[in-house]
C-alpha positions as CSV (number, residue, x, y, z in Angstrom):
1,M,-19.6,95.8,-9.5
2,S,-21.9,94.3,-6.9
3,D,-23.1,91.8,-9.3
4,E,-19.6,90.7,-10.0
5,R,-18.7,90.5,-6.4
6,Q,-21.8,88.2,-5.8
7,G,-20.8,85.9,-8.4
8,A,-17.4,85.5,-7.1
9,R,-18.8,84.7,-3.5
10,T,-21.0,82.2,-5.2
11,A,-18.2,80.5,-7.1
12,R,-16.1,80.3,-3.9
13,G,-19.1,78.8,-2.1
14,A,-19.6,76.1,-4.7
15,R,-16.0,75.2,-4.7
16,S,-16.1,74.9,-1.0
17,A,-19.2,72.7,-0.9
18,E,-17.4,70.6,-3.5
19,G,-14.2,70.3,-1.4
20,D,-16.3,69.2,1.7
21,A,-18.0,66.7,-0.3
22,I,-14.8,65.2,-1.5
23,T,-13.4,65.3,1.9
24,Y,-16.4,63.7,3.3
25,S,-16.3,60.8,0.7
26,A,-12.7,60.0,1.3
27,A,-13.3,59.9,5.0
28,S,-16.6,57.7,4.8
29,A,-15.5,55.3,2.0
30,P,-14.5,51.6,3.1
31,S,-11.0,50.8,3.3
32,A,-9.8,48.8,0.1
33,P,-9.2,45.2,0.7
34,S,-5.6,44.1,1.2
35,A,-3.9,42.8,-1.9
36,P,-3.9,39.0,-2.1
37,G,0.0,38.7,-1.6
38,A,0.0,41.2,1.4
39,P,1.1,39.9,4.8
40,G,-2.1,40.9,6.3
41,A,-4.2,39.2,3.7
42,S,-2.3,35.8,4.3
43,K,-2.9,36.0,8.1
44,H,-6.5,36.7,7.5
45,R,-6.8,33.7,5.1
46,L,-5.0,31.6,7.7
47,L,-7.4,32.7,10.5
48,L,-10.4,31.9,8.3
49,G,-9.2,28.5,7.5
50,L,-8.3,27.6,11.2
51,A,-11.5,28.9,12.8
52,P,-13.8,26.0,11.8
53,L,-11.1,23.4,12.9
54,V,-10.7,25.2,16.3
55,L,-14.4,25.2,16.9
56,L,-14.6,21.4,15.8
57,A,-12.1,20.6,18.4
58,L,-14.0,22.5,21.3
59,L,-17.0,20.7,20.2
60,V,-15.3,17.2,20.3
61,F,-13.8,18.1,23.8
62,A,-17.1,19.3,25.0
63,F,-18.7,16.2,24.0
64,L,-16.2,13.9,25.6
65,K,-16.1,15.8,29.0
66,V,-19.7,16.8,29.5
67,G,-21.6,14.7,26.8
68,P,-24.1,11.9,27.4
69,L,-21.2,9.3,27.3
70,G,-21.4,8.7,30.9
71,V,-24.7,6.9,30.9
72,F,-23.7,4.4,28.3
73,R,-20.2,3.8,30.1
74,A,-22.2,2.9,33.4
75,A,-24.6,0.5,31.6
76,F,-22.5,-1.2,29.2
77,P,-19.1,-3.0,29.3
78,P,-16.3,-1.5,27.6
79,V,-15.7,-2.8,23.9
80,E,-12.2,-4.7,23.7
81,E,-10.3,-5.8,20.8
82,L,-6.7,-7.4,20.8
83,T,-5.2,-8.4,17.7
84,I,-2.4,-11.2,17.9
85,E,-0.2,-10.4,15.0
86,R,2.4,-13.0,15.4
87,V,3.7,-15.7,17.6
88,T,7.5,-16.3,17.2
89,L,9.5,-19.1,19.1
90,P,13.0,-17.6,19.1
91,K,14.5,-20.5,21.1
92,A,13.5,-23.6,22.9
93,G,11.4,-23.1,25.9
94,E,10.2,-19.6,24.9
95,M,7.3,-18.2,23.0
96,V,7.0,-14.4,22.1
97,V,3.5,-13.1,21.4
98,H,3.1,-9.7,19.3
99,V,-0.3,-8.1,20.2
100,V,-1.8,-4.8,19.1
101,N,-4.9,-3.0,20.5
102,G,-7.2,-2.1,17.5
103,G,-10.1,-1.4,19.5
104,P,-11.6,1.8,20.7
105,E,-10.9,1.0,24.5
106,A,-7.7,0.3,26.4
107,V,-7.3,-3.4,27.2
108,T,-5.7,-5.0,30.3
109,V,-4.2,-8.3,29.9
110,A,-5.0,-10.3,33.0
111,Q,-3.9,-13.9,32.2
112,V,-2.1,-15.8,29.5
113,L,-3.1,-19.5,28.8
114,V,-1.0,-22.0,26.8
115,D,-2.7,-25.1,25.8
116,D,-5.4,-24.4,28.5
117,A,-3.1,-23.8,31.3
118,S,-2.5,-20.6,33.0
119,W,1.3,-19.7,32.5
120,L,3.8,-17.4,33.8
121,H,4.4,-14.4,31.4
122,Y,6.3,-11.1,31.1
123,I,5.1,-8.1,29.3
124,D,7.3,-5.4,27.9
125,G,5.5,-2.5,29.5
126,E,2.1,-1.9,31.3
127,R,-0.6,-4.6,31.3
128,T,-3.1,-1.9,30.2
129,I,-2.6,-1.4,26.3
130,G,-4.1,1.8,24.9
131,R,-5.6,2.1,21.6
132,L,-3.1,1.7,18.8
133,E,-0.5,0.7,21.3
134,S,1.3,-2.6,20.9
135,R,3.1,-5.1,23.3
136,T,5.4,-8.1,23.2
137,I,4.5,-10.9,25.8
138,R,7.2,-13.4,26.5
139,I,6.1,-16.8,27.9
140,P,8.7,-19.4,29.3
141,Y,6.9,-22.5,27.9
142,P,8.5,-25.8,27.0
143,W,6.9,-25.9,23.4
144,V,7.3,-29.3,21.4
145,E,9.1,-29.3,18.1
146,G,6.3,-30.0,15.2
147,E,3.4,-29.9,17.6
148,P,0.6,-27.4,17.5
149,H,-0.1,-25.1,20.5
150,V,-3.0,-22.6,21.5
151,V,-2.2,-19.4,23.0
152,R,-5.2,-17.6,24.7
153,L,-5.1,-14.0,26.2
154,I,-7.6,-13.3,28.9
155,T,-8.5,-9.6,29.6
156,S,-9.6,-8.1,33.0
157,T,-13.2,-8.1,31.6
158,G,-13.0,-11.8,30.9
159,L,-12.8,-11.6,27.0
160,T,-10.6,-14.0,25.3
161,F,-8.3,-13.7,22.2
162,D,-6.7,-16.9,20.8
163,T,-4.2,-17.8,18.3
164,T,-2.8,-21.3,17.1
165,I,0.6,-22.3,16.3
166,D,0.2,-25.1,13.6
167,V,3.6,-26.2,13.7
168,A,6.0,-25.4,16.5
169,T,9.5,-24.9,15.1
170,T,12.3,-22.3,16.2
171,T,11.5,-18.9,14.3
172,P,14.6,-17.9,12.2
173,S,16.7,-15.1,13.4
174,A,18.1,-12.3,11.3
175,D,21.6,-13.6,11.3
176,A,23.9,-14.3,8.2
177,R,22.9,-17.9,7.8
178,Y,19.2,-17.1,7.5
179,L,19.6,-13.9,5.7
180,T,21.6,-15.7,3.0
181,T,19.0,-18.8,3.1
182,F,16.0,-16.6,2.4
183,A,17.9,-14.3,-0.2
184,L,18.5,-17.6,-2.2
185,L,14.9,-18.5,-2.0
186,G,14.0,-15.1,-3.4
187,V,16.7,-15.5,-6.2
188,Y,15.1,-19.0,-7.0
189,V,11.7,-17.5,-7.1
190,G,12.1,-14.2,-8.5
191,V,15.4,-13.3,-10.0
192,I,16.4,-16.3,-12.0
193,P,13.0,-17.0,-13.7
194,V,12.6,-13.2,-14.9
195,F,16.0,-13.5,-16.3
196,L,15.2,-16.8,-18.1
197,G,12.0,-14.9,-19.6
198,L,14.3,-12.2,-20.9
199,L,16.2,-14.9,-22.9
200,W,13.2,-14.8,-25.2
201,F,14.3,-11.5,-26.4
202,P,16.1,-12.9,-29.6
203,F,13.0,-14.7,-30.5
204,L,10.7,-11.8,-30.2
205,R,13.1,-9.7,-32.5
206,T,12.4,-12.4,-35.2
207,A,8.6,-12.2,-34.9
208,S,6.2,-10.1,-37.3
209,R,4.4,-7.0,-36.1
210,R,1.3,-9.1,-35.8
211,W,2.8,-11.7,-33.6
212,L,4.4,-9.1,-31.5
213,D,1.0,-7.7,-30.9
214,F,0.0,-11.3,-29.8
215,F,2.7,-11.4,-27.2
216,L,1.8,-7.9,-26.1
217,S,-1.7,-8.9,-25.5
218,L,-0.6,-12.0,-23.9
219,T,1.4,-9.7,-21.4
220,V,-1.9,-7.9,-20.7
221,G,-3.6,-11.3,-19.8
222,L,-0.5,-12.1,-17.4
223,L,-0.9,-8.8,-15.8
224,I,-4.6,-8.9,-15.4
225,F,-4.2,-12.2,-13.8
226,L,-1.5,-10.9,-11.3
227,G,-3.4,-8.0,-10.6
228,V,-6.5,-9.9,-9.4
229,D,-4.3,-12.4,-7.5
230,A,-2.7,-9.3,-5.7
231,F,-6.0,-7.8,-4.8
232,A,-7.4,-10.9,-3.6
233,E,-4.3,-11.4,-1.3
234,A,-4.7,-7.9,0.0
235,L,-8.4,-8.5,0.8
236,D,-7.4,-11.7,2.4
237,T,-4.6,-10.2,4.8
238,S,-6.8,-7.2,5.4
239,A,-9.0,-9.3,7.7
240,R,-6.1,-9.9,9.9
241,V,-5.2,-6.2,10.3
242,A,-6.2,-4.7,13.6
243,G,-9.4,-3.0,13.3
244,A,-8.1,0.6,14.1
245,F,-5.9,0.4,11.1
246,Q,-8.7,-0.2,8.7
247,G,-7.6,-3.0,6.5
248,L,-10.1,-2.1,3.8
249,G,-8.9,1.4,3.9
250,V,-5.3,0.4,3.4
251,V,-6.3,-1.8,0.4
252,L,-8.2,1.3,-1.1
253,L,-5.1,3.6,-0.6
254,G,-2.9,1.1,-2.3
255,V,-5.1,0.0,-5.1
256,L,-6.4,3.3,-6.0
257,G,-3.6,5.6,-4.7
258,T,-0.8,3.8,-6.7
259,P,-2.2,4.1,-10.4
260,L,-3.0,7.8,-9.7
261,A,0.5,8.6,-8.4
262,L,2.0,6.7,-11.4
263,A,-0.3,8.5,-13.7
264,A,0.7,11.9,-12.2
265,I,4.3,11.0,-12.7
266,G,3.7,10.1,-16.4
267,H,1.6,13.3,-16.9
268,R,4.4,15.5,-15.4
269,K,6.7,13.7,-17.8
270,R,4.6,14.5,-21.0
271,G,4.2,18.0,-19.6
272,A,7.8,18.5,-19.8
273,G,7.8,17.5,-23.5
274,K,8.8,13.8,-23.2
275,A,6.7,11.3,-25.0
276,S,5.9,8.0,-23.3
277,S,8.2,5.5,-25.0
278,A,8.0,1.7,-25.3
279,F,10.9,1.6,-22.7
280,H,9.0,3.6,-20.4
281,V,6.1,1.1,-20.7
282,A,8.4,-1.9,-20.3
283,L,9.8,0.1,-17.1
284,L,6.2,0.4,-15.7
285,I,5.6,-3.4,-16.4
286,A,8.7,-4.4,-14.5
287,I,7.9,-2.1,-11.6
288,G,4.2,-3.8,-11.4
289,I,5.6,-7.3,-11.6
290,G,8.3,-6.3,-9.1
291,L,5.7,-5.1,-6.5
292,H,3.7,-8.4,-7.1
293,N,6.8,-10.4,-6.6
294,L,7.4,-8.6,-3.4
295,G,4.1,-10.0,-2.1
296,E,5.3,-13.6,-3.4
297,G,8.5,-13.4,-1.3
298,L,6.3,-12.4,1.8
299,A,4.3,-15.3,1.4
300,I,7.2,-17.7,1.1
301,G,9.2,-16.1,4.0
302,A,6.3,-16.4,6.2
303,A,5.6,-20.0,5.2
304,Y,9.2,-21.2,5.9
305,S,9.5,-19.2,9.0
306,T,6.4,-21.0,10.7
307,G,7.6,-24.4,9.7
308,A,5.3,-25.0,6.7
309,I,8.1,-26.4,4.6
310,A,5.9,-28.3,2.2
311,L,3.8,-25.2,1.5
312,G,6.9,-23.1,1.1
313,T,8.2,-25.7,-1.5
314,F,5.0,-25.8,-3.6
315,L,4.8,-21.9,-3.5
316,I,8.4,-21.8,-4.9
317,I,7.6,-24.2,-7.6
318,G,4.2,-22.4,-8.7
319,F,5.8,-19.0,-8.4
320,L,8.9,-20.0,-10.4
321,L,6.7,-21.1,-13.4
322,H,4.7,-18.0,-12.9
323,N,7.7,-15.7,-13.0
324,T,9.3,-17.2,-16.1
325,T,6.5,-15.8,-18.1
326,E,6.9,-12.4,-16.7
327,G,10.2,-11.8,-18.4
328,L,8.3,-12.4,-21.8
329,G,5.9,-9.7,-20.7
330,I,8.7,-7.0,-19.9
331,L,10.1,-7.7,-23.5
332,A,7.1,-7.3,-25.5
333,P,6.8,-3.4,-25.7
334,I,10.6,-3.2,-26.7
335,A,10.9,-6.2,-29.0
336,T,11.4,-3.9,-32.0
337,E,14.0,-1.7,-30.2
338,R,17.6,-2.3,-29.5
339,P,18.1,-1.9,-25.6
340,S,21.3,-2.5,-24.2
341,I,22.2,-5.4,-22.0
342,A,22.5,-3.1,-19.1
343,R,18.8,-1.9,-19.6
344,L,17.5,-5.4,-19.9
345,A,19.5,-6.3,-16.6
346,M,18.0,-3.3,-14.9
347,L,14.6,-4.3,-16.0
348,G,15.1,-8.0,-14.8
349,A,16.5,-6.7,-11.4
350,I,13.4,-4.4,-10.9
351,A,10.9,-7.2,-11.6
352,G,12.9,-9.9,-9.7
353,V,14.9,-8.7,-6.7
354,P,11.8,-7.4,-4.8
355,T,11.2,-11.0,-4.2
356,V,14.3,-11.4,-2.1
357,L,13.1,-8.3,0.0
358,G,9.7,-9.7,0.5
359,A,11.2,-13.1,1.6
360,W,13.2,-11.3,4.3
361,I,10.2,-9.3,5.5
362,G,8.0,-12.2,5.5
363,A,10.6,-14.5,7.5
364,F,11.7,-11.8,10.1
365,T,9.2,-9.1,10.6
366,Y,5.9,-10.1,9.2
367,S,3.0,-7.8,9.8
368,P,-0.6,-8.1,8.4
369,L,-0.7,-4.4,7.9
370,W,2.5,-3.9,5.8
371,T,1.8,-7.2,3.9
372,T,-1.8,-5.8,3.1
373,L,-0.3,-2.6,1.9
374,F,2.3,-4.2,-0.3
375,F,-0.1,-6.5,-1.9
376,A,-2.6,-3.4,-2.6
377,V,0.3,-1.3,-3.9
378,G,1.3,-4.2,-6.2
379,A,-2.5,-4.4,-7.6
380,G,-2.6,-0.8,-8.3
381,A,0.7,-0.6,-10.0
382,I,-0.6,-3.5,-12.2
383,V,-3.9,-1.5,-12.9
384,Q,-1.7,1.5,-14.3
385,V,0.5,-0.7,-16.4
386,V,-2.4,-2.5,-17.9
387,W,-4.0,0.8,-18.7
388,E,-0.7,2.0,-20.5
389,L,-0.6,-1.1,-22.5
390,I,-4.1,-0.6,-23.6
391,K,-3.2,3.1,-24.7
392,L,-0.1,1.5,-26.4
393,F,-2.4,-0.9,-28.4
394,A,-4.7,1.9,-29.5
395,R,-1.6,3.6,-31.1
396,R,0.1,0.6,-32.7
397,S,-2.4,-2.0,-33.5
398,E,-5.5,-1.9,-35.8
399,G,-8.5,-3.0,-33.8
400,G,-6.7,-2.8,-30.4
401,L,-7.0,-5.7,-28.0
402,T,-10.5,-6.8,-29.8
403,A,-8.5,-8.0,-32.9
404,P,-9.0,-11.7,-33.0
405,L,-5.3,-12.7,-32.7
406,N,-4.9,-10.2,-29.8
407,V,-7.9,-11.5,-27.9
408,A,-6.3,-15.1,-28.3
409,G,-3.1,-13.7,-26.9
410,L,-4.8,-12.2,-23.9
411,M,-6.9,-15.4,-23.1
412,A,-3.5,-17.3,-23.5
413,G,-1.9,-15.1,-20.9
414,L,-4.8,-15.7,-18.5
415,L,-4.7,-19.5,-19.1
416,I,-1.0,-19.8,-18.7
417,M,-1.3,-18.1,-15.4
418,Y,-4.2,-20.1,-14.3
419,V,-2.4,-23.6,-15.2
420,T,1.0,-22.7,-13.4
421,G,-1.2,-21.5,-10.5
422,L,-2.7,-25.0,-10.0
423,L,0.6,-25.8,-8.6
424,V,0.4,-23.0,-5.8
425,P,-1.8,-24.2,-3.1
426,A,-4.5,-21.9,-1.7
């Protein structure tokens, strides 16, 4: 009997020890991490993401306040940069200078000289222009119609920034007369030629598949030429962008970002189960051409608004010949289909109407920054269009672009644009 009681006590002791062990394990075990979707987990993740940024901000603040910059500021003069974006002549006896500070330091305008003579002027704000700030300087000056004039800004440190008005003439104002005039210029340059090119549609419908591929490859040549032209214009205007806005960076964003954005839109469309149709390719071509024609309108509007009438006239003639062939490029992918007149009109409007918008922008609100972006976006859109056409060739043409007749078409497209471009002054 005593053995039984001893066994029971042993069993109870074992169970008690086991319970204590379980209790200890539960108390000492680390708490489980919060579920990914829990509110606590989201706050914790947000703090982890913000912590390095807060420390970085503190580091920059400490560097600016107690860093070694004071030694250099005392030893060297400040680096100043002013960009004169535009000079307008709104009426007789008045000049208006539009400037922006694209440098790292604030700049104080001390004097304004016109044709080497110090002149009275009024600034729409403080004389000290901070980084990325802009000012408008109004100068009561008796400028002479058709004569050149030089405007020079002198800062408080003695640095000078010059610009030349090649031909003095009253700058067009955005009234009904000039809005209509520049709209008509855009219609002559972009809208009418593109729609004239669309009249080739009945001719293309009678062509064989082999010759349709020829005209499609000719479209590739046209677009490559337009794309390189837009890219060159973007690089040229980027040199006139204020340094802080990074003209080359704007070019990169437009040229690289636009085709990636268009490709992402196309990928989403294919992900929804919609195949890339021939009309979709024609629409992309119209968009690319329209963005390029926007840049052409900018050039024409800027030329006429600054009094370069002869230059603007030659631009119109050259671009008119250019753009007639663009209608052919829009038609090539859909020549075997039966698009409605409304669809053809829509494609022509997408390609041509931006010329009107560009003429207005160039005439009334010209800006090197936005002009650079427009040209870069146009070049990037054409890159994406050319890529889509290459893929279309891979599906429908044996040998693709390397087939002899297609190579001839591509070279013909380049040659056509080159010859018509001879009428456009550099």
